[in-house]
N, CA, C and O atoms as a Maestro MAE file, in Angstrom:
{
 s_m_m2io_version
 :::
 2.0.0
}

f_m_ct {
 s_m_title
 :::
 protein
 m_atom[212] {
  # First column is atom index #
  i_m_mmod_type
  r_m_x_coord
  r_m_y_coord
  r_m_z_coord
  i_m_residue_number
  s_m_chain_name
  s_m_pdb_residue_name
  s_m_pdb_atom_name
  i_m_atomic_number
  :::
  1 25 27.758 -12.266 -15.838 1 A "MET " " N  " 7
  2 3 27.183 -11.396 -14.174 1 A "MET " " CA " 6
  3 2 28.171 -10.289 -13.386 1 A "MET " " C  " 6
  4 15 28.805 -10.392 -12.336 1 A "MET " " O  " 8
  5 25 28.033 -9.214 -14.320 2 A "GLU " " N  " 7
  6 3 29.127 -8.091 -13.474 2 A "GLU " " CA " 6
  7 2 28.943 -7.819 -12.077 2 A "GLU " " C  " 6
  8 15 27.997 -7.127 -11.702 2 A "GLU " " O  " 8
  9 25 29.934 -8.406 -11.128 3 A "GLN " " N  " 7
  10 3 29.629 -7.942 -9.180 3 A "GLN " " CA " 6
  11 2 30.481 -6.988 -8.984 3 A "GLN " " C  " 6
  12 15 31.691 -6.842 -9.159 3 A "GLN " " O  " 8
  13 25 29.162 -6.033 -8.374 4 A "HIS " " N  " 7
  14 3 29.679 -4.535 -8.027 4 A "HIS " " CA " 6
  15 2 29.258 -5.302 -6.238 4 A "HIS " " C  " 6
  16 15 28.961 -6.397 -5.761 4 A "HIS " " O  " 8
  17 25 29.510 -3.725 -5.734 5 A "PRO " " N  " 7
  18 3 30.594 -3.718 -3.764 5 A "PRO " " CA " 6
  19 2 28.612 -2.454 -3.980 5 A "PRO " " C  " 6
  20 15 28.232 -1.381 -4.448 5 A "PRO " " O  " 8
  21 25 27.897 -4.079 -2.988 6 A "ALA " " N  " 7
  22 3 26.817 -2.787 -1.745 6 A "ALA " " CA " 6
  23 2 26.483 -1.806 -1.839 6 A "ALA " " C  " 6
  24 15 25.388 -1.321 -2.122 6 A "ALA " " O  " 8
  25 25 27.582 -1.334 -1.563 7 A "ALA " " N  " 7
  26 3 26.955 0.862 -1.876 7 A "ALA " " CA " 6
  27 2 25.928 1.036 -3.612 7 A "ALA " " C  " 6
  28 15 24.766 1.426 -3.720 7 A "ALA " " O  " 8
  29 25 27.056 0.506 -4.955 8 A "ALA " " N  " 7
  30 3 26.725 0.229 -5.941 8 A "ALA " " CA " 6
  31 2 25.517 -0.026 -5.836 8 A "ALA " " C  " 6
  32 15 24.596 0.780 -5.966 8 A "ALA " " O  " 8
  33 25 25.439 -1.196 -5.587 9 A "TRP " " N  " 7
  34 3 24.258 -2.026 -5.459 9 A "TRP " " CA " 6
  35 2 22.803 -1.374 -5.079 9 A "TRP " " C  " 6
  36 15 21.655 -1.371 -5.523 9 A "TRP " " O  " 8
  37 25 23.571 -0.804 -3.950 10 A "LEU " " N  " 7
  38 3 21.923 0.570 -3.279 10 A "LEU " " CA " 6
  39 2 21.709 1.416 -3.842 10 A "LEU " " C  " 6
  40 15 20.568 1.866 -3.944 10 A "LEU " " O  " 8
  41 25 22.920 2.012 -4.500 11 A "THR " " N  " 7
  42 3 22.207 3.300 -5.204 11 A "THR " " CA " 6
  43 2 22.210 2.539 -6.197 11 A "THR " " C  " 6
  44 15 23.240 3.075 -6.605 11 A "THR " " O  " 8
  45 25 22.013 1.802 -6.945 12 A "GLU " " N  " 7
  46 3 21.480 1.138 -8.387 12 A "GLU " " CA " 6
  47 2 20.252 0.891 -8.439 12 A "GLU " " C  " 6
  48 15 19.591 0.737 -9.466 12 A "GLU " " O  " 8
  49 25 19.567 0.795 -6.414 13 A "ALA " " N  " 7
  50 3 17.995 0.005 -6.466 13 A "ALA " " CA " 6
  51 2 17.523 1.326 -6.355 13 A "ALA " " C  " 6
  52 15 16.571 1.763 -7.002 13 A "ALA " " O  " 8
  53 25 18.367 2.140 -5.309 14 A "ALA " " N  " 7
  54 3 17.598 3.916 -4.678 14 A "ALA " " CA " 6
  55 2 17.147 4.448 -6.715 14 A "ALA " " C  " 6
  56 15 16.466 5.474 -6.705 14 A "ALA " " O  " 8
  57 25 17.279 4.198 -7.418 15 A "GLY " " N  " 7
  58 3 17.935 4.757 -8.479 15 A "GLY " " CA " 6
  59 2 16.715 4.355 -9.790 15 A "GLY " " C  " 6
  60 15 16.268 5.063 -10.692 15 A "GLY " " O  " 8
  61 25 16.470 3.069 -9.462 16 A "ALA " " N  " 7
  62 3 15.542 2.274 -10.031 16 A "ALA " " CA " 6
  63 2 14.446 3.142 -9.368 16 A "ALA " " C  " 6
  64 15 13.760 3.855 -10.100 16 A "ALA " " O  " 8
  65 25 14.213 3.131 -7.895 17 A "ALA " " N  " 7
  66 3 13.060 2.929 -7.411 17 A "ALA " " CA " 6
  67 2 12.417 4.378 -7.997 17 A "ALA " " C  " 6
  68 15 11.289 4.462 -8.484 17 A "ALA " " O  " 8
  69 25 13.145 5.240 -7.883 18 A "GLN " " N  " 7
  70 3 13.113 7.160 -8.165 18 A "GLN " " CA " 6
  71 2 12.230 7.262 -9.884 18 A "GLN " " C  " 6
  72 15 11.366 7.941 -10.439 18 A "GLN " " O  " 8
  73 25 13.199 6.019 -10.193 19 A "GLN " " N  " 7
  74 3 12.453 5.763 -11.804 19 A "GLN " " CA " 6
  75 2 10.969 5.611 -12.480 19 A "GLN " " C  " 6
  76 15 10.663 5.782 -13.660 19 A "GLN " " O  " 8
  77 25 9.869 5.118 -11.014 20 A "GLN " " N  " 7
  78 3 9.160 4.569 -11.376 20 A "GLN " " CA " 6
  79 2 8.283 5.191 -11.074 20 A "GLN " " C  " 6
  80 15 7.275 4.507 -10.901 20 A "GLN " " O  " 8
  81 25 8.087 6.788 -10.825 21 A "GLY " " N  " 7
  82 3 7.064 7.798 -10.367 21 A "GLY " " CA " 6
  83 2 6.288 7.332 -8.947 21 A "GLY " " C  " 6
  84 15 6.571 6.784 -7.881 21 A "GLY " " O  " 8
  85 25 4.872 8.033 -9.782 22 A "ALA " " N  " 7
  86 3 4.223 7.758 -8.679 22 A "ALA " " CA " 6
  87 2 3.363 6.503 -8.371 22 A "ALA " " C  " 6
  88 15 2.197 6.616 -7.993 22 A "ALA " " O  " 8
  89 25 4.080 5.090 -8.574 23 A "GLY " " N  " 7
  90 3 3.758 3.993 -8.843 23 A "GLY " " CA " 6
  91 2 2.998 3.424 -7.702 23 A "GLY " " C  " 6
  92 15 1.810 3.102 -7.704 23 A "GLY " " O  " 8
  93 25 4.188 3.315 -6.338 24 A "ASN " " N  " 7
  94 3 4.099 2.367 -5.149 24 A "ASN " " CA " 6
  95 2 3.433 4.498 -4.702 24 A "ASN " " C  " 6
  96 15 3.878 4.640 -3.563 24 A "ASN " " O  " 8
  97 25 2.972 5.372 -4.945 25 A "LEU " " N  " 7
  98 3 2.245 6.210 -3.702 25 A "LEU " " CA " 6
  99 2 1.215 5.484 -4.552 25 A "LEU " " C  " 6
  100 15 1.110 4.317 -4.176 25 A "LEU " " O  " 8
  101 25 0.264 5.843 -5.772 26 A "LEU " " N  " 7
  102 3 -0.448 5.239 -5.995 26 A "LEU " " CA " 6
  103 2 -1.712 3.741 -5.822 26 A "LEU " " C  " 6
  104 15 -2.852 3.462 -6.195 26 A "LEU " " O  " 8
  105 25 -0.527 3.090 -4.970 27 A "ARG " " N  " 7
  106 3 -0.959 1.518 -4.665 27 A "ARG " " CA " 6
  107 2 -1.099 2.157 -3.142 27 A "ARG " " C  " 6
  108 15 -1.826 1.821 -2.208 27 A "ARG " " O  " 8
  109 25 -0.475 2.827 -3.220 28 A "VAL " " N  " 7
  110 3 -0.082 3.324 -1.091 28 A "VAL " " CA " 6
  111 2 -1.670 3.699 -1.406 28 A "VAL " " C  " 6
  112 15 -2.443 2.774 -1.159 28 A "VAL " " O  " 8
  113 25 -2.095 4.566 -1.768 29 A "VAL " " N  " 7
  114 3 -3.150 5.376 -1.521 29 A "VAL " " CA " 6
  115 2 -3.749 4.158 -2.084 29 A "VAL " " C  " 6
  116 15 -3.214 3.381 -1.292 29 A "VAL " " O  " 8
  117 25 -4.754 3.060 -3.177 30 A "LEU " " N  " 7
  118 3 -6.094 3.150 -3.718 30 A "LEU " " CA " 6
  119 2 -5.785 1.946 -2.600 30 A "LEU " " C  " 6
  120 15 -6.897 1.709 -2.127 30 A "LEU " " O  " 8
  121 25 -4.654 0.928 -1.844 31 A "ILE " " N  " 7
  122 3 -5.022 0.551 -0.336 31 A "ILE " " CA " 6
  123 2 -5.471 1.006 0.521 31 A "ILE " " C  " 6
  124 15 -6.487 0.431 0.911 31 A "ILE " " O  " 8
  125 25 -5.070 2.137 1.241 32 A "VAL " " N  " 7
  126 3 -5.513 2.339 1.675 32 A "VAL " " CA " 6
  127 2 -7.215 2.732 1.884 32 A "VAL " " C  " 6
  128 15 -7.898 2.346 2.833 32 A "VAL " " O  " 8
  129 25 -7.586 3.407 0.992 33 A "MET " " N  " 7
  130 3 -9.252 4.014 0.362 33 A "MET " " CA " 6
  131 2 -9.490 2.443 0.756 33 A "MET " " C  " 6
  132 15 -9.397 2.055 1.920 33 A "MET " " O  " 8
  133 25 -9.846 1.476 -0.475 34 A "ILE " " N  " 7
  134 3 -10.144 0.200 -0.024 34 A "ILE " " CA " 6
  135 2 -10.614 -0.110 1.044 34 A "ILE " " C  " 6
  136 15 -11.779 0.066 1.400 34 A "ILE " " O  " 8
  137 25 -9.103 -0.962 2.095 35 A "LEU " " N  " 7
  138 3 -9.323 -0.729 3.321 35 A "LEU " " CA " 6
  139 2 -9.854 0.434 4.164 35 A "LEU " " C  " 6
  140 15 -10.090 0.267 5.360 35 A "LEU " " O  " 8
  141 25 -10.036 1.549 3.587 36 A "GLY " " N  " 7
  142 3 -11.007 2.674 4.444 36 A "GLY " " CA " 6
  143 2 -12.939 2.546 4.030 36 A "GLY " " C  " 6
  144 15 -13.826 3.062 4.709 36 A "GLY " " O  " 8
  145 25 -13.094 1.915 3.058 37 A "CYS " " N  " 7
  146 3 -14.434 1.595 2.672 37 A "CYS " " CA " 6
  147 2 -14.516 0.615 3.345 37 A "CYS " " C  " 6
  148 15 -15.189 0.781 4.362 37 A "CYS " " O  " 8
  149 25 -13.805 -1.067 3.102 38 A "VAL " " N  " 7
  150 3 -14.122 -1.635 4.247 38 A "VAL " " CA " 6
  151 2 -14.714 -1.808 5.713 38 A "VAL " " C  " 6
  152 15 -15.699 -2.456 6.068 38 A "VAL " " O  " 8
  153 25 -13.721 -0.947 6.551 39 A "LEU " " N  " 7
  154 3 -13.785 -0.459 8.203 39 A "LEU " " CA " 6
  155 2 -15.502 -0.187 8.114 39 A "LEU " " C  " 6
  156 15 -16.583 -0.689 8.424 39 A "LEU " " O  " 8
  157 25 -14.790 1.172 7.348 40 A "THR " " N  " 7
  158 3 -16.361 1.998 7.337 40 A "THR " " CA " 6
  159 2 -18.014 1.632 7.122 40 A "THR " " C  " 6
  160 15 -19.048 2.181 7.502 40 A "THR " " O  " 8
  161 25 -17.660 0.176 6.154 41 A "ALA " " N  " 7
  162 3 -18.886 -0.602 5.841 41 A "ALA " " CA " 6
  163 2 -19.542 -1.489 6.909 41 A "ALA " " C  " 6
  164 15 -20.732 -1.580 7.211 41 A "ALA " " O  " 8
  165 25 -18.108 -2.329 7.568 42 A "TRP " " N  " 7
  166 3 -17.993 -2.500 8.800 42 A "TRP " " CA " 6
  167 2 -19.293 -2.576 9.626 42 A "TRP " " C  " 6
  168 15 -20.295 -3.229 9.919 42 A "TRP " " O  " 8
  169 25 -18.398 -1.182 9.837 43 A "PHE " " N  " 7
  170 3 -18.503 -0.208 11.112 43 A "PHE " " CA " 6
  171 2 -20.148 -0.004 11.378 43 A "PHE " " C  " 6
  172 15 -20.769 -0.434 12.349 43 A "PHE " " O  " 8
  173 25 -20.729 0.835 10.156 44 A "LEU " " N  " 7
  174 3 -21.485 1.273 9.593 44 A "LEU " " CA " 6
  175 2 -23.401 0.116 10.158 44 A "LEU " " C  " 6
  176 15 -24.461 0.268 10.764 44 A "LEU " " O  " 8
  177 25 -22.299 -1.330 9.051 45 A "LEU " " N  " 7
  178 3 -23.530 -2.621 9.174 45 A "LEU " " CA " 6
  179 2 -23.183 -3.833 10.779 45 A "LEU " " C  " 6
  180 15 -23.470 -4.934 11.250 45 A "LEU " " O  " 8
  181 25 -22.592 -2.910 10.962 46 A "ARG " " N  " 7
  182 3 -22.417 -4.318 12.488 46 A "ARG " " CA " 6
  183 2 -23.263 -4.120 13.145 46 A "ARG " " C  " 6
  184 15 -23.729 -4.962 13.912 46 A "ARG " " O  " 8
  185 25 -23.962 -2.190 12.934 47 A "GLY " " N  " 7
  186 3 -25.220 -2.031 13.722 47 A "GLY " " CA " 6
  187 2 -27.362 -2.703 14.321 47 A "GLY " " C  " 6
  188 15 -28.227 -2.663 15.196 47 A "GLY " " O  " 8
  189 25 -26.876 -3.358 12.546 48 A "TYR " " N  " 7
  190 3 -28.219 -3.918 11.583 48 A "TYR " " CA " 6
  191 2 -28.143 -5.434 13.103 48 A "TYR " " C  " 6
  192 15 -29.119 -5.918 13.675 48 A "TYR " " O  " 8
  193 25 -27.433 -5.601 13.211 49 A "LYS " " N  " 7
  194 3 -27.198 -7.151 13.258 49 A "LYS " " CA " 6
  195 2 -28.058 -7.103 15.245 49 A "LYS " " C  " 6
  196 15 -28.104 -8.168 15.860 49 A "LYS " " O  " 8
  197 25 -28.453 -6.166 15.725 50 A "ARG " " N  " 7
  198 3 -28.961 -5.829 16.732 50 A "ARG " " CA " 6
  199 2 -30.255 -7.445 16.589 50 A "ARG " " C  " 6
  200 15 -30.580 -8.060 15.574 50 A "ARG " " O  " 8
  201 25 -30.596 -7.620 17.733 51 A "LYS " " N  " 7
  202 3 -31.453 -8.731 18.311 51 A "LYS " " CA " 6
  203 2 -32.474 -7.579 19.285 51 A "LYS " " C  " 6
  204 15 -32.249 -6.712 20.130 51 A "LYS " " O  " 8
  205 25 -34.028 -8.318 18.414 52 A "ASP " " N  " 7
  206 3 -35.084 -7.377 18.449 52 A "ASP " " CA " 6
  207 2 -36.087 -8.778 19.506 52 A "ASP " " C  " 6
  208 15 -36.889 -9.586 19.037 52 A "ASP " " O  " 8
  209 25 -35.513 -8.586 21.476 53 A "ASP " " N  " 7
  210 3 -36.176 -10.248 21.687 53 A "ASP " " CA " 6
  211 2 -36.949 -9.189 22.499 53 A "ASP " " C  " 6
  212 15 -37.907 -9.524 23.195 53 A "ASP " " O  " 8
  :::
 }
 m_bond[211] {
  # First column is bond index #
  i_m_from
  i_m_to
  i_m_order
  :::
  1 1 2 1
  2 2 3 1
  3 3 4 2
  4 3 5 1
  5 5 6 1
  6 6 7 1
  7 7 8 2
  8 7 9 1
  9 9 10 1
  10 10 11 1
  11 11 12 2
  12 11 13 1
  13 13 14 1
  14 14 15 1
  15 15 16 2
  16 15 17 1
  17 17 18 1
  18 18 19 1
  19 19 20 2
  20 19 21 1
  21 21 22 1
  22 22 23 1
  23 23 24 2
  24 23 25 1
  25 25 26 1
  26 26 27 1
  27 27 28 2
  28 27 29 1
  29 29 30 1
  30 30 31 1
  31 31 32 2
  32 31 33 1
  33 33 34 1
  34 34 35 1
  35 35 36 2
  36 35 37 1
  37 37 38 1
  38 38 39 1
  39 39 40 2
  40 39 41 1
  41 41 42 1
  42 42 43 1
  43 43 44 2
  44 43 45 1
  45 45 46 1
  46 46 47 1
  47 47 48 2
  48 47 49 1
  49 49 50 1
  50 50 51 1
  51 51 52 2
  52 51 53 1
  53 53 54 1
  54 54 55 1
  55 55 56 2
  56 55 57 1
  57 57 58 1
  58 58 59 1
  59 59 60 2
  60 59 61 1
  61 61 62 1
  62 62 63 1
  63 63 64 2
  64 63 65 1
  65 65 66 1
  66 66 67 1
  67 67 68 2
  68 67 69 1
  69 69 70 1
  70 70 71 1
  71 71 72 2
  72 71 73 1
  73 73 74 1
  74 74 75 1
  75 75 76 2
  76 75 77 1
  77 77 78 1
  78 78 79 1
  79 79 80 2
  80 79 81 1
  81 81 82 1
  82 82 83 1
  83 83 84 2
  84 83 85 1
  85 85 86 1
  86 86 87 1
  87 87 88 2
  88 87 89 1
  89 89 90 1
  90 90 91 1
  91 91 92 2
  92 91 93 1
  93 93 94 1
  94 94 95 1
  95 95 96 2
  96 95 97 1
  97 97 98 1
  98 98 99 1
  99 99 100 2
  100 99 101 1
  101 101 102 1
  102 102 103 1
  103 103 104 2
  104 103 105 1
  105 105 106 1
  106 106 107 1
  107 107 108 2
  108 107 109 1
  109 109 110 1
  110 110 111 1
  111 111 112 2
  112 111 113 1
  113 113 114 1
  114 114 115 1
  115 115 116 2
  116 115 117 1
  117 117 118 1
  118 118 119 1
  119 119 120 2
  120 119 121 1
  121 121 122 1
  122 122 123 1
  123 123 124 2
  124 123 125 1
  125 125 126 1
  126 126 127 1
  127 127 128 2
  128 127 129 1
  129 129 130 1
  130 130 131 1
  131 131 132 2
  132 131 133 1
  133 133 134 1
  134 134 135 1
  135 135 136 2
  136 135 137 1
  137 137 138 1
  138 138 139 1
  139 139 140 2
  140 139 141 1
  141 141 142 1
  142 142 143 1
  143 143 144 2
  144 143 145 1
  145 145 146 1
  146 146 147 1
  147 147 148 2
  148 147 149 1
  149 149 150 1
  150 150 151 1
  151 151 152 2
  152 151 153 1
  153 153 154 1
  154 154 155 1
  155 155 156 2
  156 155 157 1
  157 157 158 1
  158 158 159 1
  159 159 160 2
  160 159 161 1
  161 161 162 1
  162 162 163 1
  163 163 164 2
  164 163 165 1
  165 165 166 1
  166 166 167 1
  167 167 168 2
  168 167 169 1
  169 169 170 1
  170 170 171 1
  171 171 172 2
  172 171 173 1
  173 173 174 1
  174 174 175 1
  175 175 176 2
  176 175 177 1
  177 177 178 1
  178 178 179 1
  179 179 180 2
  180 179 181 1
  181 181 182 1
  182 182 183 1
  183 183 184 2
  184 183 185 1
  185 185 186 1
  186 186 187 1
  187 187 188 2
  188 187 189 1
  189 189 190 1
  190 190 191 1
  191 191 192 2
  192 191 193 1
  193 193 194 1
  194 194 195 1
  195 195 196 2
  196 195 197 1
  197 197 198 1
  198 198 199 1
  199 199 200 2
  200 199 201 1
  201 201 202 1
  202 202 203 1
  203 203 204 2
  204 203 205 1
  205 205 206 1
  206 206 207 1
  207 207 208 2
  208 207 209 1
  209 209 210 1
  210 210 211 1
  211 211 212 2
  :::
 }
}
């Protein structure tokens, strides 16, 4: 295994991240959408728990 200085390793890691494309962005967008749907459903459905005394 070849040894690299820290700066070279960081450069290679940044290059590998850029080659992936929109994969990370798409994951973030999907997670935010799912969390938004869950929070919206919770907010809307919590009103149905009223007690009818």
